[in-house]
N, C-alpha and C positions, 0 to 999 in steps of 0.2 A: 782282227780275231776277237770274238765275243768272249767276256770273261767266264761264261758258262759252257763254252765250246770244249768239248773233251780233250781236243789237242793242245789246249792252252796250258802251260806248265804251272800256272798260278793257283786260281781258286775255282771250285765247281759247287753246283748245288745237286742234290739227289731228288730226282723227279719220279722215280719208279715208286708207286704207290705201296708195294708190300716190302720194301726195303725198311728195316728197323730205324734208319735215319732218314726216312723220307721228309722232305720239306726243309732240311737244314740246308743253309745257305752259306757261302764263303768258306767252304771246307778247303783247307790247304792240300794241294797235290803236291807229293815229293818225288814221285817218279811214275814213269809210264812204262807198261810192259806190252809187247806185241803190238799189233796194228790192225786196223779194220775192225771187223765183226768179234774179233777175239781180244781186243784190247783190254787191259786192265789198269786200274790207276790205284797207286797207293796214296790213301787219303787220310789225313789225320781227323779222327772223329774223337772227340773229348781227348783222353790221354793216351789212346792207342792209334797206331796205324792199322788201316785195313784196306784190303784189295776190293775194289768195286769194279764191275764191269763197265766200261766206259759209256755203254749205251744207256745205263741207268742215269746218266747226267744229262741226257738230250731231251729237252722238254717236249719237242715235237714227237719224238718217237714214243713217250710215255704217257701222253696226255689222254689217249683214248683208251689205254688198258684198263681191263677189268677181270674179274674173275668170272663173270658171266652168272646166269641164272642158276645153272647146275655145274658148279667146278668139277672137273675130272682129273685124275692122274692115272698115267699109264702104269700097268702091272710092272713092266721092266724098270720104270723110274722109281717105283717103290722098292723094288729088289736092290737097285744101285743105292738108294737111301740107306736102306737096312745094312748093307755091306759097309758103307762109309761110318755109320753108327757104331758098328761092331769093331771097326778099326780104330776109332776114337775111344773106345772102351766106354760107350754109352749103351 
């Protein structure tokens, strides 16, 4: 198994270009939650642990991602974000 394979319990890199830790390598994975498309990795980033979707550590899946020429977001997604921000007190 490859070191950057999301199933490997050791270290990964973040390949998703819109993640704040994009490009960081050798991030220590402490736990894995879920499986398949919904898997999350608990990753040590700096002094904190963060949950990162496992697919963001897959270079092949992320290499062709872009926002496109006219990025869009659906209205239901914006309402969901607004609700989350309100719950967080922001």
